[in-house]
N, C-alpha and C positions, 0 to 999 in steps of 0.2 A: 442147673437152671431149667425150668420146664416152661412150656408154652402151650397155648391152646391151639388145637388143630382139628379139622375134620377128617376122620379116619375110616377107611373101610377095610374089614378083615375078611370079607367074602364077596363074591360076585353077586349082583342081583339089582333089585329096584332101589329107588332113592333112599329107602328106608335103611339100607345098609350103611349109610353115611352117619357117623356118630362122632359128635364133638366132645373131646376129652383132652386131658393134660397129658403131653408126652415130653420127652426130653428136647431141649433146643439144641440145634446143630452148632458145632464149634467150627469156625473158619480154619482151613489149612492155609499154608503159606501163600499161595496164589489165588485165594478165595476171598470174597466179601461177604459178610453177613447182613442181609437186608431185613429191615423191619417192615414187614408187608402191611400196606394200608388197603390195598384193594386187589381183587383177582376177579375171575369171571367164571361162569358155567357155560361150558361150550359142548358141541356135539362130540368132540374128541373125548372130553372127560366122561360123557355118557357111555361112549363105546368102551372106555377103559373100565368103568364101574360095573358095566354088564359083562365084560369079558366075551364080547360078542363073537369073536372070530378065533379060529384056531391060530392065526398068525399073532393076534394080540395075546393069547394065552402062552404062546411059546416065549414071548418076551416077559410078561407080567407074572406068569405063574400058571401052570395048568389047572390045578384044582382050586387054588385060592391065590390072591395077590401075594407076591413075595413082600417081606417086610419093607424093603426099601422102596416099594411102589405104592405103599398104602395111604399116601396123601396126595390127592389129586391137585388140579389146578396148574395149568400151564402158562397163563399170562399173569404177570404181577407188576405192581407199581408201589414204590415205597421209598424209604430213606436208608442209605448205608449206615449201619449201626456200628459195626466193627470191621477191620480189614486185617488180612494176614500179613505177616511181616515183610513179604516181598511184593505186596501190591503197590502199584505206581499210578494206575488210571483213575482210581477212586480214592475218596477220603470220607471219614465220618461226616454225615450231614448231607451228603450229595443226594438229590432227588434223582431216582433212576426208574426205568421201566424195562421189562425183558421178558424173555421166553425161558421157562425152566426145562423145556424138553419133556420127553415122555417118561422121564424119571419123576416128573412133576414135583410137588412140594408147595404149591401156592396156596393151598387151604390151610394155612398155618400163620402164625404170628411172625415166624422167622424162616428164612431159607438162606443156605449158602450156595453161591454160584461162583464159577471161575471167573476172574476179572477180565479174561479174554474170551468169554463166552457170549451168549446172546443177551447181552445187557448194554444199556447206554444211558446217558444222561437224559432225563424226561424232557419232553417239549416244554418250552417256557409258556407261562400263562394257563396252563391246564391243571385240573384237579388230579389226584391220584386215580380216581374213578375214570375220568377220561383218558388219561394216559394208558392205563392198563387195557382200556378197549381198543387201543391202537396197536396192539402188538401182532397177533396172530393174523387177523383179517387183512389189514393193509400189507404186511410183509409177504403173506401167501399170494394176494392179488398181484404185488410187484413181481414176485417169482415167475408167475405164469404169464402176465401181460407183457412185462419188459424183457425178462430173461429168456423165456420159452417161445412165446408167440411173436415177440418184437413187434407189437401193436404200433401202427404208424398212423400219422395225421391223415384224415380222410377215409380211413377204413371204416367198415360198418361191423359192429360188434353187438350181439345178443348176449345179455348177462342173465343166466337162468338162476333163479334163487336170489334175485337182485335186492331183496330186503333183509337178507341175513347178514351175519358178521362179515364174511368175505365179499358177499354181493354188494353191500352199500359201499365198501372200499373200492371194489372194482369199478362200480359206475362212476364214482368220483374221479379215479385215476384215468379211465378211459376218456372221460370228458376233458380232463387236463391235458391229455396227449393230443386231443383234437379229433377223436373218432366220433362217428355217429352212432350213438348209444341207444339200444333198444333194451328196456328192462322187462324181464319176465318175472311176474309176481302175482299175488292175488289182488284184486281190485281195491281191498281196503288199504293197500300200501302204495297205491298209485301217487297219491300227493307226496309221500316221503321220497320215493325214488325220483320223482320230477324235481323236488327241491335240491337233490343231490347232483342233478345235471342230466338226467335221462331225457332224451329228445322224444322217445316213443315208449308206450307201455303196452304190454300184452297181459291180459289178465288170463292166467292159465286155468282158472276155474270155468272159463266160458269159451276158450279156444286154445288149439294146439299150435304153438309158434312154429313147429316144424311143418305143419300142414299148410301154412300161408304161402303166398307167392314170393315173399321177400327172400333175398339172398344176402348172406353174411360172409364176411372175410374172416371173422373169428366168432366162434360160439363157446362161451365160458360157462360150463356147468358146474356151479359151485356146491350143489348139493346132492349130486347123483340122481337127478330127476329125469335125465334123458338118456340117450344112448348114441354111440357114434353111427350106427346103422340108421337110426331115425334122423340124426342131425345132418348127415353127410348129403341128404337130398337138397338142403338149403344152403349148402357151403359153396362158395365160389371156388374155381380152380385155384389150387394153392392155398385153399382155406385151412384154418386150424381149429380143431375141436378140442377144447381144454376140459379136463375133468379132475376133480379133486378127491373123488371117492370111488374106491374100487379095490380089487384084489391084485395079487401079484401078476396075473395073466395080462393085466394092462400094460406092465412094462414091456412085455413081449410084443403086444399090439402097437405100442408106441414105436418101438425100434423097427418093426416091420413096415408101418406106414411111412416112416421117415425115409426108409431105404427105397420103398417101391411105390408108395401111393402119391397120387396128385392131390389128395386131401389128407391132411395129417391128423392123427390122434395124439395128443400130448397129455401124458400123465406123469406125476412125481410128487415129491414131498419137499416142502420148504422147511428144513429143520435148523440149519445154521443161519441165524438171523442177525448176526453181528453187524455185517455190512449194511443190511437193509434198515435197520432201526434209525440211524442218523439221517437216512434218505426221508424216512417217515416224518421225523422232527422237521426237517426242511421243508417238506410239503405242508406241514401244518403251519409253519411260520409264513409261508407264501399264500396261505389261504386257499389251497388246492385240496386240502384234506381236512375233514372235521369228524369228530367222534359221533357215534350214534348209539345212544343208550336207551334201552327199553324199560328195563326194570332194575331195581337195587333191592338186595336182601342183605340182612345181617349174616355173618357166619353161622349162627345158631340156626338159621332157617335154611341152611344149604340144601336140604332135602326138598323144601318147597321150590327152590330155585331150579333144581334138576327136573322136578315134575313139570314145571312151567316149560322148560326147554324142550322136554319130550313131547309136548303138544304140537311142536313144529311150527308154532305161531309167533316165535319171537322176531322183533324187528331190530336188527342191529345186534347189540350185546346186552347180555344180562350180567350185572356187576355184583360181586359180593364185597361188602364192606368187612375188613378184617380187623384193622386196628384203629385206634383214635387219631 
């Protein structure tokens, strides 16, 4: 059995992505095969496609991507089509959403994932496109705001990159907690972030949030647009600076600031999303979280989707329609 997939055989620009037929995966005993209906074009997939960093290439392949990494797409939503003989959590026909991890596989008609991996039953009442847009952004925001920063009611938070995938989720989650939310984004996205719950908006094209007189308990840089040295001047004592983008040296700075600093740098990765996905579904059901979709593309236009993401102007998520 073959399937349609967007494959890249070398690192480079969006043009390296080629849609062609490849063998469909077969589920092992503890795996489910998902018929993918929707996936996303993300900054993480851009980084993998370009092979930007030595760290990425050590994992994906030094000169060209290894065969098992040649299908990108880290967020998926679809229907369970087949299950391995020892699977108990899911059955054929279940609607699911999940995270494929950095082995990826979402830019294809089928993917096999472990039943106890980062997949869950999809939130009720949402389309596949909406469900897949609620995987990485909200679970990453939960990891940083709930698990690492322990954001509390009444605290003041600035979300840098507030109109992106992680940022739109972070604004909603921070407002749900009861924090006072300042969204840092371009002026054209002010109405969007206010509709998600932001109390204040700083247009970064006109002023530097870190140069203002405001003081924050938490600064969440979702796009790597700031730095700890700049942000710490407007952090309260005991304040936390959260950053999702950076190199291995940030792990050392994270540990050092936790041990010795009155203001903390928090860095990390949210890879295991199994426990967070049901929380996302619950937040959707309670009206505390909604998907934000900017554009939709068919799989055949995957290169166009990547080109758009590279402009840095996407609002929320860019969704790829894979199956019928």
